[in-house]
Phi, psi and omega in degrees: 000129185286137180286150174294156186277149175227150183228136190244135174238135181242127177242113177258099189259207184293320189240357180178193182236137171235139174234143180225136174251136175232162179261188187296332182275357185089359177288142181282134182260312180202161179213151175218156181212139176222147181272151172268138185288328186244039190295339182283343187278147180277342174239126187231156186282119182294328179290327176294320179299315181293319179301319180294317176295317180301315182288321179300311183295315182300315179301321180294314181302316182302324182290339188228355186291333182286326185258346185226153168262118181284116185268323186203161179222137178227149183242132171246143178208180188290141182282136178085009180265121190227161173210168176245139172236173174271187185293341178267355180098009174283130184297134176259339185221168169289169171277118173281107192282169189303328183264014175273130180256138177223088186297317183300316181292324178300319179295326180290318180300318183303335179286339184242327189281138170298157184304327188273001182289144174283002186275350182288155173106149184291340180259005181293156177298327180288322177301319178287324176299312180299323180292318180292324177299321181292325179289339187238025185300338179262006182268167182294185181318129186246152178229126177279132174229146167274165182304317181291327179293325180298314180295314180301320178294320176291339174281341177135359177288156175300152180290136171090038174235133181228183181239164188292337183279312181295332189275346189301315183282354173269005172103002181299141181266108186283345179280305179281347178061046179199165173288136186284156183295325184297339180294337178300335178282351183249333181202168176282116186297350178297337180279348189282142177287160170284138184246131181234168176289141169308138182096357179280140172290124178245359181162193173230158175304137183300155180298324180298315178289323176303315178295312181301320183275359177058048177262150182274347173209165183266118180298155176289145172256129186248135179298131186268214184200188178281163179293325181288326178287322176298325175295322175297318178300324184296327181293342183097355176297125184208344186256152176305132184097342174290135180225157175231124173256128177259113177264074178249212181300326173240170182258110182247132178243139176225137182221129177281129187223154173289335186235145176286149174230134179230110175234079190299328178294331180264009176072027183257116175231168182237128173257147170292138177222091187062235180275357189241193183232145172251112182258133185224154173209155185223126176269156178278353173282177179140198186296337177297326179293313178305311183295337175293333183258330189222152171277164178303324180291323177292319179300314179298315184291312184293325180300322179288349177266355183293132178261106184292349180278344181279150174274113183284157177291144183272135180227172167233094187283108175224150178273338177205167184297146177117127176225145181245329184203136011277353174249155176249101180219093185300338179251017184298131182274146170301141177243097186230023179223158001283149175269119181290163177297327179282122175294322181293323175294320176298317177294321177302319178295320178295311183297316180294320182292319175295325177293323177293318177296325176299310182296321179294326178300308179297324179294323177300315179298315181296314177299331181280351179122001181285165181286152181296152180289145175239321176200154181238126170266145181242133177231176178091171183300327182290342181297342184274001180263104184295330178294314179298326176302310183295316177298321181290325179295333176297339181263003185226148169259352177263156186289144176245125179237170177252128184289139180274336176235131180225000182287130177301322182297324176294321178297321179293325178291326177288330178289321178298324178288319178299324184297325179266349176274340183291000000 
């Protein structure tokens, strides 16, 4: 009797690795998690990353291989994290992580890259790639890999294959679906990986790992995506008009659209997502402002005291000057006064103001050409506040729901299943 199918997603995030196996219905079969030892560093050891993923995946497979046949594996990882290897795949550099800044190379890129390119900025994948090339100029033939590419290679994929989402910040053109010609003025294009759509079959688990994991066949390896896009896939958002609001330290909006939008000054870029586009923007407001004034326990208690019939004071909650989205004002000052005597009214004003900025953000995207909103899924710590949910609904005529799944590893598992279903 044939075993039921299982699909595995791996998320190599900021502080560790998580892997999740799901069945054909999307139900979770098993999960494992391991921490990364050097997660605070901006340059990290690629071998340590692979060893962590290897152990995490092995533990997961032990939990499900007897009852399930593992059909496919996909990897999600941090956006803009890159390394260089030699022609055999041996690392020549550390992984230059997503939060590493290289201002000198960013200024160089600005002379060549068009405004809408995702390669702008001191933390772009291309800026870090140029920095790594400078460090290794006397070394043999070099190959650029993103963090997810590195893991897929170690699992058994050919060297030098990436996906359209991870490659965006390294200058890949998602509209023309190719590396742009202008990049040839900055580097030898021979180092660039081949780029495929997320969900594409790129190989199979290596024979060595198949034996080690005691599997009867080699699962397919599926091109993955970035961790943030995998988290969106996890929510179930998949249709034009579906959106996801992340109520974390900052306010992050993502909307599935028929058309791409590029507002580079406001940090708005578009990723391909299947046949559609994922348009995103991030405000500097969010939960970090709430945490500056109140503890989590105080927020919970004061939220229950909010009278929704009262008109709250209007604010623009920022911790320091500067806003990027939905308006671009680098010197915009925080507006947090007058503060009423009532803490619950002050919190009401903060929550309502962030909700207003969320609504203005989606309106900005739509006015720029994105598809109209149909529904909003909510993720992040703020999603657990029912009063805030009610306040946000006051600013929208479309339904706002709380996502039941938000893990990037779960989204990667769904991508793994889609890859072999196509």
